[in-house]
N, C-alpha and C positions, 0 to 999 in steps of 0.2 A: 752886763750882768747887774742885777739889783741886789747888792750885798745886804741891804738893809732888811730884807725879808728872811735872812738866815738866822739861825739860832746863835745868839751872841752871849748866852749865859755862861759865865765863867765856870770852868770845870772840865772834867774828863768824861767822854762818852764812848763806851765800847760798842763798836759797830759790827764786827765780824771776826770769826776765828779762822784764819787761813789754814791752820794745821788740820782742821776738820775737813776742809775742802780737799786737801792733798790725800787724805785717807779715803774720801768718798768717790774720787774720780780717777780714771786711768792716768790722766795728766792734767796739770793746771798751768796755763801760760801766765805771762807777766800780768800782775794785777794793776788796776787803775783806780784812782780815787776821784770821786766827783768834785767839782769846784767847791761846793759847800761842805764837803767832807762827810756827808750823811750816807754815802754809799761806796762800797768797794765792789768792783766787778772784774771778772777774768774769763777768758775763753777756756772752756774745759772740754775734754773728750769723755763722752758718756758711754760709748760703746763702739762696736765696729763701724768705722767710718761715720760716726755720729758726733756732732759737735753742738754745743750750746754755750750760753753765757750764764755764769753764776753771779747773781747780784745779792749781796748780803746773805748768802746761803741758799737762796732760791733760784731755780733755773728758769730761763726763758720758756715760754709756752711752746715755741717751735724749735725744731732741730734741723741742722743743716749738714751738707756734705763737707763743707769747710767754712771756717770763719777767719777773717783776717782784719787787721787794723782796727781793733776795738778802741773807741775813744768816748769820752764824755763831751757832750756839747756844752756851750756856755749856760744853757738852761738846765743842766744836770741830767739830761737824757742820755741813755747809752745808745751808741751808734756803731755799727760794724758793717764791713763788707762781707757778704755771705754768698755761698754757692749752693744751688739746688739743681740737680740733674745737669751738672756741668755748665749752668748759666748763672751769671753773677748779678747781684743787685745790692741795695742798701737795706739794712734792717734797723729799725728804730724801736728800742725797747722790746726787741724780738719779733716785731711785725715787719715783714719785708714789703718794699715797694711792689706795686703790681707789675711793672715792666721789668724785663730781664735783658741782660746784655752778655756779649761774649766775655767781657771783662770790665771791671770798674776800678778806679784808683784815685788817689790824691784827694781825700775827703777834706772839704772846707766847710766852715760855718759862717753865717752872718754873726755880727757881734752880739746880738740878742739871742742867738741860738734858734730862731724861728725858721731859718732856711738852711738846708743841707745841700751842698753841691759836690758833684764828683765829675771826673773825666770818665768817658766810656767809649767802648768800641763795639761795633756790630758789623759783621760782614766786611771787615777791613775798612770801615769808615768810622771816623773819630768825631766826637762832639762832647758838649757839656750837658749835664743833667741837673736840674734844680728841683728838689722835692718830687722826683719821679717824672718830671716833664723835660724832655730832651729838646735841644735846639732843632729847629726845622731843617737846617742845613748841616750836612756832615762833610768831613774832609778826609783826605788821604794821609794827613799828618796833623798832629796836635800836641802842643806842649805848653808849659808855663801858664797853667790855669790860674786865673786871677779873679777875685770876687770883690765887689764893692762892700763897704761896711754894712749896709743894710741888707745885703744879699739879693737885691733885686736885679743886679746887673752882673754878668759874667763875661770874661774875655779870655782869649788864648791865642797863642801863635799858631797859625795854620799855613799849609801849603796852598797857595791860591792858583798857581799855574803848574800843571803837570810837566815833568821832564824826566828823562832817563838818568840814572845815577852817573853815567859817564859823560853826560852832555854838559860840559863845563861852560860852554858859550851861552847856553840857555840859562844856566844858573846865574851867570854874571849879569844877565838882564834883570834879575830880581823876580823870585818866584814865591816869596813868603810875605805875609802881612799879619795884621791882627784882626781877629773876628770878635765883635762885640755883640753878645746875645745872638751869635750865629751869623751876623752880617759883617762882611769884610770891609776894611778900609779901601778907598779907591786906589791908593798908591801901593806899590809892591817894592820889596827890598831884598837884598842878598840874604840877610838874616834879620830876625827880630828876636829879642831875648826878654829879659825881665821887664815887667810893667807895673803900673799902679793906677788905681782909680783915684779921682779927686774925692775929698771927704763926702761930698753930696752924691757921688756916684755918677755924675753927668759927663765927666771927661776922663780920658784915658791917655796916659803917657807911657812910652816904651823906649828901650834902647834899640837902635837899628844900625845896620851896616848898609851904606848906600853904594859903595864901590868896594873893590878889593882892599882899599887902603883908607877909606873915609867912613867915619862913624858919627852919628848925631843922635838927638832925641826927637821923637815924633810924638806930637800931641794931636789926638783926634784925626790921625792920618796925615797931618801936615808936618813935615820936618822943619827943624830950626834952620835958619839961614846959614849958620856956620857949621862947618865940619871939623872933626877932631880926629886924632890918631887912635883914640879909644874913649869909651864912655862907660859909666856904671849906672845902676838903677836910679831912675828919676823919682822925685817926690814933689807933691803939691804943697805950696804954702797954705796952711789952713786959714790964714787971714785974708789974703788977696787973690788966691788961686793961681799965682805964678808957678812956674815949674823950674826946679833946680836939679842939677845932676853933677856928679864928679866927672871931669873931662881931662884928657891928657893933652898937654901942649908941649912944644919943644923944651920949655923950662921945667916941666914936671906936671904933677896933677894939681888941679885947682877946682873950685866950685863955680859953676856957671848958672845964671838965671836967664831963661828964655834965649839962650845962645850966647850971652855976654858974661865975661868973667866978673865975679863980684868979690872974690877973696883975693887979696894981694899976695898972700902966702902961696908958695909952691911946695909940694911934698913929693917924696919918692912914690907914695901911693896914698890914696884917699878912698875910703869905702863907707857904706852903710850910714849915710848922713840921715839925721832925723830932725824934725821940728819940735819945738815946744808947742803946747796946745794953743797959745795965742799967736804963734808964728813969728815971735820976736827973736828967738834964739835958735841957732842951728848947731848941732853937735855931730861929730863924725869921728870914725877911727882913721888914724893917719900914720904914715911912716915918715917921720921927720928926717931920718937918715937911715942908711943901710943897716938892717938887722935890729932896728929899734921901732917900737910901735907905741902909740899912746892915743889920747883923746884930744881933739881940737874943738874948742867952742868959739863960734863966730870967727874961725880962722886962726885962733891963738892956741897953740898946743900946750898941754900940761908940761911942766918941767920933768915930771915923773914919767919914765919910759919903761918898757918891758921888752925883753929880748926874744920872747917866743911867740906870744899871741895876745891879742885883745879881742874880746867878743862881748855879746850881750849888752850893748850900749843901751842905757835907759835914762830918760829925762824925767825929772820929778814933775808932779802935777802942776806946781806953780811955775815951772819952766826955768828955775834958777839954779838947779843942781843937776849934776850928771854923774852916773855911776856905771861900772862895768865889772865883768869878771875878766881876769887876765892870767897869763902863765909866764913865769920867769924862773930861770934856773931850775926848770923841771918841776916847779911847784905852782899850784893855783892859788889865787888870792882875789880879794874883792877890793876895789878902789873907788873912791868918790871924791869929787871936787879937787882932784890932783893929789890926793893922799891915799895911801893904802892902809888896810887893816893890818894889825900886827901879826895875826895868825896866818899861816900858810896851810894849804890843804892838798890832798891827792886829787881832788876835783872840786870845782865850784860852779854853781849854776847862776842864772840871771838874778841880779839883785832886785828887790821889790821895795819901792818907796811907800811910805804911809800917805794917805790922802792929804795930810797937812804938810807933806814934804820934809818933815823933821827927822824921820827915822828911816833906816834901811834894814831889811831882813834878807837872808839868803839861805838856801839849802846848800850844804857842803858835805864832802866825804873825807874821812880821815881814818886810816888803819882799818878799812873795811866796814866802818860804821858811818851812819848818816846823822848829821847834826843840823840844827837851826841856829844861826847866829843872828843877833840883832845889835846893830851899832858896834860891831866888832867883838861882841861877847856871846858865848854859847849859852843856850838853854841847858838846864841841868837834867837833860834826858837825851838819850841817843837811840837810834833805830836801826833795824836791818833793812828798812826801806822807808823813804819819806818823800813828800811832795812839797811843792813851793808853798811858803807861808802866805797868808792873806791878812791884811789889816782890816779892822772894822771901819765902816764909813766915817765914824767920828775919830779915828786914829787912836782910840783908847784901848783897843784890845788886839790880840794876835791869834789867828786860827792856825793851828799846827796839825798836820795829818801824817800819821806814821804807823808802821808795823814794827812791833817790838816793844821798846820801853820796858815796862815791868813784866810783860808776857811776850815771848819771842814770836808767837804765832798770831797774836791778836792785833787787829787793826783798830785804832782809836782816833778820835778827833779831840783835840784839846783847845780850849779857849783860855788864854792868859790875859790878865790885866797888865798893861804895859808898865804901870807904876811899880808893880811887883817884880818885873823883869829887869828894870833899869836901876835898881837900888845899888 
């Protein structure tokens, strides 16, 4: 997303009055705000079995039997799954793709928003569809749809060899693999699960089960030499293209690269590892002991732990800081660099770093109201609904999107100068 093209003038801009929509339509579903904050959209029922999308008070040109999973793409376009005459497709800004399917789901976007990808089924055959163009090959089973950053490549787990549900011996020979742009890997496995494309989209790595008891990582159809008792989702190092994944050994969970252990530390659990942009640092969610969770950076866990949950791990743009949302003692909180913010919340969402990595903002909920916190301090405005904050490219301003504030039914976008917020 090119944030530099957005309106970064300081001030408040009223975009839409949601209370007027609720009076105008039979019902209004959950609203969504565009990434740049300039548009609010919601699925609305306009009449008997007629649905459309209201954008800033105006309706899509077309009406549908049903609309599902409305979202904004990274390019601020409205995208939804729509049904006409019991057939499903994707509509972009109200214009449906030409081809129709028995059902579509799992909408994905390229990072720049230029490509839209969904999983689809027709006549009991499953495949991926990119911008209305389906894979040439279809399968009797498809899951774990995965898309490269540029959107030019798609992959999914597919059933490559047919077998009856009760044929356990056939299953144990391996009947599943990954299909890339519709073409299957040569090797088959008992199971294949979560996968990742390399940053350039040329390679694919996936979790796989080789036997009833052996698990490994498969890269471009070739499994690692070593097997493990369990594995989690692999990642590509953005610097050298090597593949890492959490693996389970007799002594606990560790991090492996290309099949070899690289972290000396062992954990009761290790998930969701991520790389810094330069590939020099790796952060992961870990359980250093039973009932305790925290963040480990390059294998070294924070001394701060949480007894319920750690999620939404985020690495700063410069790669030197790590933040997360967590739950402890039935309260949510935000933590960064091994320290937690003072406030606790009823709910907290993923923290957001400024481009210069100096500041952290997050959307939180407390007592039924939504707030934006920055560096542990709240903005002096609260909402009935809000979205994740966004920093300006120069890290000098903060974009806030919310319904409420001074007017409970009004959706507004606000741009604040950071120097005014951090006094």
